[in-house]
C-alpha positions in Angstrom: 52.0 107.3 88.2 55.3 107.6 86.4 58.3 108.7 88.4 61.0 111.0 87.1 64.7 110.8 87.6 64.6 113.3 90.5 62.1 111.2 92.4 64.2 108.1 91.8 67.3 109.9 93.1 65.2 110.9 96.2 64.4 107.2 96.7 68.1 106.3 96.7 68.7 109.1 99.2 66.0 107.5 101.4 67.5 104.0 101.0 71.1 105.1 101.9 70.9 107.9 104.5 73.9 107.1 106.6 77.0 104.9 106.2 79.4 104.4 109.1 83.1 104.8 108.2 84.6 101.3 107.9 88.3 101.9 107.3 91.1 103.4 109.3 94.7 104.5 108.9 96.9 103.4 111.8 100.4 104.2 112.9 102.9 101.5 113.2 102.2 101.2 116.9 98.6 100.3 116.0 97.0 103.5 117.3 94.5 105.1 115.0 95.2 108.3 113.0 91.9 108.7 111.2 88.9 106.8 109.8 87.3 106.9 106.3 84.4 105.5 104.3 85.7 102.9 101.9 84.8 102.9 98.2 83.6 99.3 98.5 81.1 100.1 101.2 79.6 103.2 99.5 79.5 101.7 96.1 77.9 98.4 97.2 75.3 100.3 99.2 74.4 102.8 96.4 74.5 100.0 93.8 71.7 98.0 95.5 69.5 101.1 95.6 70.3 102.2 92.0 69.3 98.7 90.8 66.1 98.7 92.9 65.2 102.2 91.5 66.2 101.4 87.9 69.0 103.9 87.7 72.5 103.5 86.3 75.5 105.6 87.0 78.6 105.6 84.8 81.6 107.8 84.0 80.8 109.8 80.8 83.8 112.1 80.5 87.1 112.5 82.3 89.9 115.1 82.2 93.1 114.5 84.0 96.2 116.5 84.9 99.5 115.0 85.9 101.0 117.1 88.7 104.4 117.0 90.3 105.4 114.5 93.0 103.6 111.6 91.4 100.1 113.2 91.8 97.2 112.9 89.3 94.1 115.1 89.4 90.9 114.0 87.6 87.6 115.7 86.9 84.9 113.2 85.9 81.4 113.7 84.7 79.2 110.8 85.9 75.9 110.3 84.1 73.0 109.1 86.2 70.3 107.7 83.9 66.8 106.7 84.5 66.4 103.4 82.6 62.6 103.9 82.2 62.4 107.5 81.0 66.0 107.8 79.6 66.3 111.0 81.6 69.9 111.8 82.5 71.7 114.2 84.8 75.4 114.8 85.2 77.2 114.7 88.6 80.7 116.0 88.5 83.5 114.6 90.7 87.1 115.7 91.5 89.8 113.3 92.7 93.5 113.5 93.5 95.7 110.5 93.8 99.4 110.0 94.4 101.5 107.0 93.7 105.1 106.7 92.6 104.3 103.6 90.6 101.5 103.4 88.1 98.4 103.8 90.3 98.0 107.6 90.8 95.3 107.8 88.2 93.3 104.9 89.6 93.5 106.3 93.1 92.2 109.7 91.8 89.4 108.0 89.9 88.4 106.0 93.0 88.3 109.1 95.1 86.3 111.0 92.5 83.8 108.2 92.3 83.5 107.7 96.0 82.9 111.4 96.8 80.6 112.0 93.8 78.3 109.2 95.1 78.4 110.5 98.7 77.7 114.1 97.7 75.1 113.4 95.0 73.0 111.2 97.3 73.8 113.3 100.4 75.2 110.4 102.5 76.2 111.2 106.0 79.1 109.5 107.8 78.3 111.1 111.1 81.0 113.7 110.9 80.1 117.3 111.8 82.9 119.7 111.7 80.8 122.4 113.4 80.8 120.3 116.6 84.6 120.6 117.0 86.1 124.0 117.8 88.5 125.6 115.4 91.3 125.4 118.0 90.7 121.7 118.4 90.8 121.1 114.7 94.1 123.1 114.3 95.5 121.1 117.3 94.4 117.8 115.8 95.8 118.7 112.4 99.2 119.6 113.9 99.2 116.3 115.8 98.4 114.3 112.6 101.2 116.2 110.7 103.7 115.6 113.5 102.8 111.9 113.6 103.0 111.5 109.8 106.4 113.3 109.8 107.7 111.0 112.5 106.5 107.9 110.7 108.1 109.2 107.4 111.4 109.9 109.2 111.4 106.3 110.5 110.8 104.9 107.0 113.5 107.2 105.6 115.9 105.9 108.2 114.9 102.3 107.4 115.6 103.0 103.7 118.8 105.0 104.3 117.4 108.1 102.7 118.1 111.7 103.7 116.3 115.0 103.2 117.9 115.6 99.8 116.8 112.1 98.7 113.2 112.9 99.9 113.1 116.1 97.9 114.5 114.5 94.8 112.1 111.5 95.0 108.9 113.5 95.9 109.7 116.9 94.3 109.2 118.9 97.5 110.4 118.8 101.1 108.1 117.3 103.7 107.3 120.7 105.0 105.8 121.7 101.6 103.4 118.7 101.5 99.9 118.7 103.0 98.7 115.9 105.3 97.1 114.0 102.5 100.3 114.1 100.5 102.3 113.1 103.5 100.0 110.1 104.0 100.5 109.0 100.4 104.3 109.5 100.8 104.2 107.3 103.9 102.2 104.6 102.1 104.7 104.6 99.2 107.7 104.5 101.5 106.2 101.5 103.4 105.8 99.6 100.1 109.5 99.9 99.3 111.4 96.7 100.3 115.0 97.2 101.4 
């Protein structure tokens, strides 16, 4: 019996049901801020199943928008093609990356690819936001923001930068940035050698 592309996608979903997060972002003191599922882990796991089920996945179309503060936003249509039947479906991904060098677009593309794979094949990482109360989530978010702000202040001090320098370099004050943007700012500041 011949299988169609949807049956093959279902087989990939059976092969890769769950992936444990394998990366973490730490503070300078070594304590953990949050964990994430790396692109390497998700792509290598999906790739094996795609090959086994005779499917290919590739970027077919990409639109990008350059935003202030070194950010790039991409919308990518990924084709998933059944090698046998030539059937094709499109999965769309969105990614945002920030870098004050030349890597913002690549970070955005990586994020789009990673999350498109995860959502298309419904891969769980064990997170369930419904388990945690809204109050706890707000409290955790405030703590992450406070920790990031503290780490950024330390890096600014190391580099002899002040609030005006920050706004001119990043286009906004730290209070105007979300946690993801603050993390990217911290990463960029840490890469600067004095």
